C-alpha positions in Angstrom: 0.0 0.0 0.0 1.1 3.5 -0.7 0.7 6.0 2.1 0.6 9.7 1.6 3.4 11.0 3.7 2.7 14.3 5.5 4.7 17.2 3.9 7.8 17.7 5.9 8.4 21.1 7.4 11.0 22.8 5.3 14.0 23.8 7.3 16.0 26.9 6.5 19.6 26.1 6.1 22.7 28.3 5.8 24.3 30.8 8.0 22.7 33.8 9.5 23.0 36.9 7.3 25.4 39.6 8.3 24.1 42.9 9.5 23.9 45.6 6.9 26.9 48.1 6.8 26.3 51.3 8.8 26.8 54.8 7.5 28.7 57.5 9.4 25.4 59.1 10.3 24.0 55.9 11.7 27.2 55.5 13.8 26.8 59.0 15.3 23.1 58.2 16.0 24.0 55.0 17.8 26.6 56.7 19.9 24.1 59.4 20.8 21.5 56.9 21.8 24.1 55.0 23.8 24.9 58.1 25.8 21.2 58.9 26.3 20.6 55.4 27.6 23.5 55.8 30.1 21.6 58.8 31.5 18.2 57.1 31.4 19.3 54.0 33.3 20.8 55.9 36.3 18.9 54.7 39.3 16.4 57.1 41.0 18.2 56.7 44.3 21.1 58.5 42.6 19.1 61.1 40.7 16.8 62.2 43.6 19.6 63.2 46.0 21.4 64.9 43.1 18.3 67.0 42.3 17.7 67.8 46.0 21.3 68.9 46.4 21.1 71.2 43.4 17.9 72.7 44.8 19.4 73.3 48.2 22.5 74.8 46.7 20.5 77.1 44.4 18.2 78.2 47.3 21.1 79.1 49.5 22.8 81.0 46.7 19.7 83.0 46.0 19.5 84.0 49.7 23.1 85.4 49.6 23.3 86.7 46.0 20.3 88.5 44.6 19.0 87.3 41.2 19.7 89.9 38.5 16.5 91.4 37.0 16.5 89.9 33.5 13.7 88.7 31.2 14.3 85.1 32.2 13.9 86.0 35.9 10.4 87.4 35.3 7.4 85.1 35.9 5.8 86.1 32.6 8.6 85.0 30.4 7.7 82.7 27.5 9.5 79.7 29.0 7.8 79.9 32.3 4.3 80.8 30.9 4.1 78.1 28.2 6.6 75.4 29.2 7.0 75.3 32.9 3.4 76.0 33.9 2.2 73.6 31.2 4.9 71.1 31.8 2.6 68.3 32.9 0.5 68.8 29.8 3.5 68.5 27.5 4.7 65.5 29.5 1.4 63.7 29.2 1.2 64.4 25.5 4.7 63.2 24.6 5.1 60.4 27.2 1.5 59.2 26.6 2.1 58.8 22.9 5.4 57.0 23.6 3.9 54.6 26.1 1.0 53.8 23.8 3.2 53.1 20.8 5.9 51.2 22.6 3.5 49.1 24.7 1.5 48.3 21.6 4.7 46.8 20.2 6.0 44.7 23.1 2.5 43.7 24.2 1.8 42.6 20.6 -1.3 44.7 20.2 -3.1 43.5 23.4 -5.3 46.5 24.2 -5.9 45.5 27.8 -2.2 45.5 28.5 -1.7 48.8 26.6 -4.4 50.4 28.8 -2.7 49.0 31.9 0.6 50.6 30.9 -1.2 53.9 30.2 -2.8 53.8 33.6 0.6 54.7 35.1 0.2 58.2 33.7 -3.2 58.4 35.5 -1.5 57.5 38.8 1.2 60.1 38.0 -1.4 62.8 37.3 -3.1 62.1 40.7 0.2 62.3 42.5 1.1 65.6 40.8 -2.3 67.1 41.6 -2.4 66.2 45.3 1.2 67.0 45.9 1.1 70.5 44.3 -2.1 71.3 46.2 -0.6 70.2 49.4 2.2 72.7 48.8 -0.4 75.5 48.5 -2.2 74.3 51.6 1.1 74.2 53.5 2.0 77.7 52.5 -1.4 79.0 53.5 -1.2 77.6 57.0 2.4 78.6 57.7 2.5 82.1 56.1 1.3 85.5 57.3 1.2 89.1 56.1 2.8 92.1 57.7 -0.7 93.3 58.4 -2.8 90.5 59.9 -6.1 91.6 58.4 -4.9 90.4 55.0 -5.3 86.7 55.2 -4.4 85.7 51.7 -1.3 86.2 49.6 -3.0 88.1 46.8 -4.8 90.5 49.2 -1.5 91.1 51.0 0.5 91.9 47.9 -2.3 94.0 46.4 -2.2 96.1 49.6 1.5 96.7 49.1 2.5 94.6 52.1 5.0 91.7 52.3 4.0 88.1 52.6 6.2 85.9 54.8 6.1 82.1 54.8 7.6 78.9 53.6 6.8 78.5 49.9 7.7 75.1 48.4 8.3 75.6 44.7 5.7 73.7 42.8 7.4 74.4 39.6 10.7 72.9 40.8 8.8 69.8 42.0 6.9 69.6 38.7 10.1 69.7 36.6 11.9 67.1 38.7 8.8 64.9 38.7 8.4 65.1 34.9 12.1 64.3 34.5 11.9 61.2 36.7 8.7 60.1 34.9 10.2 60.5 31.4 13.4 58.7 32.4 11.5 55.8 34.0 9.2 55.3 31.0 12.1 55.7 28.5 13.7 52.6 30.1 11.5 50.4 27.8 13.4 51.8 24.9 16.7 50.2 26.0 17.6 47.2 23.9 15.3 48.1 21.0 18.2 48.1 18.5 18.1 44.2 18.8 14.6 44.1 17.2 16.1 44.5 13.7 18.5 41.6 14.3 15.7 39.4 15.7 13.5 40.0 12.6 16.4 39.4 10.2 17.5 36.2 11.9 14.1 34.8 12.8 14.0 32.1 10.2 17.6 31.0 10.9 17.1 30.7 14.7 15.0 27.9 16.1 15.1 29.4 19.6 13.9 32.9 18.4 11.5 34.5 20.8 9.5 35.7 17.9 8.4 32.2 17.1 6.4 32.1 20.3 4.3 35.1 19.4 0.6 34.3 18.5 -0.1 34.5 14.8 
């Protein structure tokens, strides 16, 4: 009797292809990305004391050396009005897009997992909101005007008086918080240069992680 043998799975033979040659521009891009990754992967336990030390040093210097009256020292300068005050909006827009696209790739299009990754930004937004409002409340309860009848900062300053108190800079906190958030989310970008090698060598590598992905 003749039996129809099942078609054998064709095995790809040969050596893995070599990587394509890199141009000078690509070399500089890879070097720049490598340096950026070295900054990104610095642990928060190192970054946070460094930021706090710079803040403390800057605060002490401002007490002993008056800030020169320039355009950048004014609160209505363009950088403070449109970038610092709106820093959380800029961060949400850029980091949110990055998290959505990157998580869509390494979660293989699983929308539930993508939403779970995006929920970190919602937690960050809640932390930013409650922390900055606590700064305002702390200043309100620990500050006073030279004339006690003016109970608020705006009323005190409009009356030409001086407002004394402990004012925690919400802008400084916001910039540090955004920096730490961006650096933490950018960690997922480390190692992405290997994706091209995995795709190129998939059919030559029986142990490729890409073979385990659902079709």
